[in-house]
N, C-alpha and C positions, 0 to 999 in steps of 0.2 A: 535509386530503386529501393522500395520498402523491404523490410525483413518479413518473411513468412514463418509462422510457428505452426508445428503439427503437435497436437497435445491430446491427452485422453479426457473424455467427458465423464468417465465412470471410475471403475476400480483399477484400471489397467487392463492389459490383455485385450484391447479393443481392435488391434490390427494396425497400429501406428507404423510399424516397420514396413509393411507392404505399401502403405500410402506414401511414406517418405521415399521409398524406393521408386514408386511410380512417378513421383514429382521430381526426383533428384536430377533428372536430365535437364531440367529447366534452371538449375542452380549451379553456381560455381563452388559455393561453400555449404557444407552440411555440418551442423554444430550440435554436439551434445553439451547440455548446460547444467545438468544436475543428476543426482543418483549415481549409481555405480554398476557393478556387475551382478547386482542382486535381482535383476529381472532380465527380460530378453525380448528381442524382436525377431520374428520369423520372416524370412524372405525366400521366395522360390523363383528361380530363373532357369535358363538353359543349362547351367552347370550343376543344378541340383537344389537341395533345400539347405538353407543356412540359418543357424540360430546365432544371432549376434547378442552380446551381453553388454560389453563396454564400448565397442567400436560404433561409430556413427553409421547410419544405414546407407550412406553413399559409397561405402568402400567397395561395393561390387560393380561400380560404374567407373569407366575411365574419365579422366578430365575433371574429376571433382577433388576438392581439397576438404579433407575430413578432419574436423577440429574437436578435440577434447578440451572443453573450456575449464576455467579455474573453479567453477562451482561443482565439478564432478568429484566423486569419491574414487580416486584413481588407485587401483590395485595393480602394481607393475607386473607381478607374476601372472595375473589373469590377462593383462593386456598382451604380454609376449606370447602366452599360450594361444590366445585367440588369433593374434597376428600370424603366428607360425602355421596354425591350422588353415587359415585362408591361403597362404602361399602354397601349402602342400596340396591344396585343391585346385590350383591353377589360376588363382587371382593374381594378376601381375602387379606386384609392388604398389599397393594403394598408397596414395599421397595422404599421409596422416601427420597432423601437427598437434602437439600436446602442450598445453599452457605450462610455462615455467612456474606459475604460481599455484598450479593444482596441488592439492594436498594428498598424501599417501595413505591408503589403507594398509595399516601395519599388520604383521602376523598376530600381534596381541589383540587387535580389534576383532579379528575372526575368532580367536580363542575365546574372548570374553562374550561374544555374541552367542556362541554355542553353549558355553557354560551357563549363561543366564537363562537361555531357553530351557535347558535341562532342569535348572533349579525351579523355574516357574511351573513346569509340567503342564497340567491342564489349564493353567492361567496364562500360558504363553501367548505371544502376539502373532504367531505364525511366521516368524522371521525366516528368511532363506539362509541365515547363518553365514552371511558374506561379510560381516563386520561393519555394516552400514551405521547402525545406531551408535555403537562405541566410537566409530570414526567421527561422526558429526558431534558427539559429545566432546571429544578432545578438540575438535576444530573450534568450538565455541568456548571451551575452557582455555583456549590459546596454547595448547600443548601439542598441536598437530605439527607434522613435518611437511614442508613444501618440497616439491620435486627439485627446485633449484638448489636446495641445500645439499643434494647428493653431489653437486658439481663445485661446491665451495670448500670451506675449511672442514676437513674431516674430523679434526679434534672437536670443533664446535658441534658438529652433528652428533658425534659420539656422546658428548656431554649432555646434549638435549635429550637424546634417547635414554641415557642413564637416569636422568632426572625423572622422566616419565615412568620408567620401569620401576624405580624405587617405590613409588606410591602404589603402582599396580601389583607389585609383589606382595604387599601387605594384604591387599584384598584377595589375591589368588590363594594365599596360604590360609587365611583365617575365615574367609567366606566359602571358598570353593574347595579347600583342601587339595590344592594343586601345587605342583613343583614351581619354584620361582623362575622368572625369565632371565636370560643372559643377554644383557645389553650389548656386549661386544660382539656376540654371535649375530644378533639382529643387525647391527651396524655393518658388519663385514658382508653379510648376505646382500644388503641393500647396495653397498658400494660395488659389489661384483656385477651389478646390473647396469652401471653407468655407461659402459661402452655401447651396449645395445640400445639403450634409451636415448643417448645423446643426439642421433640424427633427427629425432622427431621433435625435440624440445625447442620452443621459441616463445616469444611474447605474442600469444594469440590475440589478446585484446587489441594491441596496436595494429596487428595484421587485419583484424576484422573492421576496426574503425577506418583504416585506410581503404579497405575494400568497399565499405559503405559509402565513404566520401567519393569514391570513383564510380559509384552507381552499379556496383557488381551485385549479382543475385545471391542472397544469403537465406538459408533455411535453418531454423533451429528446431530440434526435436526433443520433446520431453519424454520422460520415463514415467510409467504408471499413469494414474489419472487423477482428476480433480478430487475425488472422494478419498484419496490417500494423502491429500495435502495436510501437513501437521497443524495448520491454522484453521482451515475451512472444512476439512474432511471428517471422517468418522473416528475422531480421536477417542482412545489412544491406538486404534487399529489402523495406523497410518505409517507412512515412511518418514524419514528424518530430514528430508529436504523438500522445499516447495515444488509441487508438481504443476504449478500454474504458469501460463505464458508470461505473466507479469514478472516472474522471476528470471526469465531468459535474459533480460537486459543485464542483470547482475551476474548470473552464472556463465554467460557467454562473453559479456563485455561489449555489448552493442548499445547504442543510444536507445533509451526507452521509447522515445517518440518514433523510432524507426519501425517498430513492430506494428504494422497496420493490417496485416492479413493473418487471422488466427483460425486455423482449421481444427475443429474438435472432432475426434473420431469416436464413434459408438458402434456397437454391434446391433444387429436386428433382434437380438435377445440379450440377456445379461450373463456375464460370467466374471469370476474373480478367483484369484488364489490368495489365501490368507484368511485370518480371522476377522470377526466383526459382524455387525448386523447386516443382513442381506434379505430384504423384505420379500422379494419374489422368488426366493430359492426353492428349487424342486428337490425331491428326494426319491429314493427307490428307483424303480424301473423307468419312470418318467424322466428322471434326471439322467439316467444312464443312456437312454435313447437319444436325448439331445446332445449329451456329451460325446458320444461316439460318432455322431454325424457332424459335429462342429469342426469346421476348418479342414485343412489338409491332413492333419494327423490327430484329429480329435481334440477335445478340450483338456489338454494337459499342460502344465506350466512349462514354459520354454527353459527356465532355469532349473526348476526342481523336479519336473516331470510328475509332480503331484496332480491328481485329478482336480480340475477346476470345479468350483461350485458353480452351478448353472441355474438360471431362472428365466422367466419371461421378461419382456422389455419393461423397464421401469421409467415411466415418464417423469414423475417428480424428481427422481435422482438425476436423470439425464438433462432435464431442463435446468436444474440447479447447477450441475457441473458445467454445462455449456455457458451459462451466464457468468459463472465464476471465471471461466477461461476468457471471457470476452469474445466468444466465438463469433466470427463474421460469417462462417459457414460450417456445415457439418458434413462428415462422410459417414455413411452407413455401410458397415461391412457384413458379410455372411448372410445376406438376404436369401441366397440359394439354399441355405441349411434348413430353412423352415418349410421347404416344399413337400414334406411328408405329412403335413397336418391338415385336417379338415377345417378346424377352427383354431384361431390363435389368440390366447389370452394376452391382454396388455394391461399393465397396472396404470391406472389413470389417477390414483390418489391413495392416501393412507388414512386409516382410522385408528385412533388410540382411545381406549376406554369409551368406545361408542361415539366419539366425536371426530368428525372429519377435519384433517389438518389442512391449513391453507398454504403451508410452505414446507420445504424439506427441513426436518427438525434436527436438533443436536442428538448425540448418540443415545443419551438416556431415554428419550422418547422414541427414538428410532428402533430401539431394541424391543419395544412393546407394540410397534406399529403392525397393522394388518393391511394387506393390499385391498384396494377397491378395483375390481376387474371390469374391463369391457371386452367382450368377445367379438373378434373380427373374423370374417370368412377367409379361409385359406385358399391356396391354389394347388391343392394336393396333386402330385403326379407331374407337374410342369417342370421342365428342365430349364432353369434360368441361366445356366453357365455359358451358353453361347449367345445370349442376348446382349446387344451393345447399345440399344436405344431404349429410352424410358417408355416410349409409346408402344414398344413391342413386348413389354412385360405383360403377363396376364392382368386383366383389370383389377383383380383382388390384390395382387402384389403392388400395383400402382396405388390403390386405395390405402394399403397398409403404410407405405412410405409417406403419402400425403397426410394421413391421419396423424402420424407421429410428428411430421414437420410442423403442422399447425399447432400441435399440443406443446412442443418444446419452444416454439416461436423463434426458430433459427432456420434459414433455408438449408435444405439438404442438396448439396451440389454434386455429390458423387455417390454412387451406389456400387459396392463390390459384390460380384456374383460368382466368386471363385478365388482360389489362392494365387493365381498367376497374374503377372503385370497387366496383361491385356484384358483381363476379366473385370472391366470397369465400365460403368454407364455414367456418362457425364450429363448433367442437366444445366 
């Protein structure tokens, strides 16, 4: 059986958690393959509303194996806190496996993330201050710490942390005017977690390769969206790991040729948390009206609770993101949110210095881009939340979906009309 990927077509916050949760019953394995606790997925079920940050979105369902792959930025404190919260809310011992090769978000990664954002001030990148950029910097500098090292030679671990801290203390004292770090204290705190972490740790790559060879169903879920990818996104306003489905083979440890179904998720309008160019962005009362109507609890970041930036649907950005992901199909979420509008603007192109652009541009041009609008008729006053068949949607809602489908050139196979699992229209 092929591997299915659920990924974001835009800036993140598209509703991937709900879609993974909806699909999870069809899969034995749900895998996180990149990113860390710096973003979140919101899932609503009979037990309530859950905000997941590091855990895979299958943890709320029985009979799923939830995998944190080696490509994830693993914060052990955040993991244990999130796990304990699930247990306290009645989720019965979710089956979670953590790669022994996953690398650790260290306390000093979080510290450096916060200090650098404060130093940059108005020039900051909108980090969630979860340590992600410093983590990936250390990973590729080859000074990171793998989870398996907590269960090996304690002296070796202590020496590796000491070597890393020595260089960081120079920067802390001379750039940030901050007290130095104590490597022994950091090491002891990490070693105190081994008993709790040990039951979850295994060679997840070998497990998934065996599962794939046995034709078991595997779903890999990405964090954030295509436009936050460090190579193809709105650099430098990006995350520090690849957000593309193509990276799942690396970050999860599955064969690249196994990923044949790629589901890109997009909202019926645009939203994002974080800095960077956002061509269709709204402001003032128009933005606040859309923000407060968006989703179950409005458009506020799952991790940060910051108000999300919101705007109308951006066809150039979504077409670009879907193609980057290699999407075989698209899911549109939050269509019901737009039911308050008489007419709905859709961005069908960009104009820079009076010239229409043929493709989604790099950041320098994107910062100067102006949207080209097409106005589509709305379905004001119609309640879409109880509709389960596409043909039962108001004609203008059908036209809206079909207009976007044709423009992005990827079939829209699912339309979400509310935050709950059952509020899905299949096409």
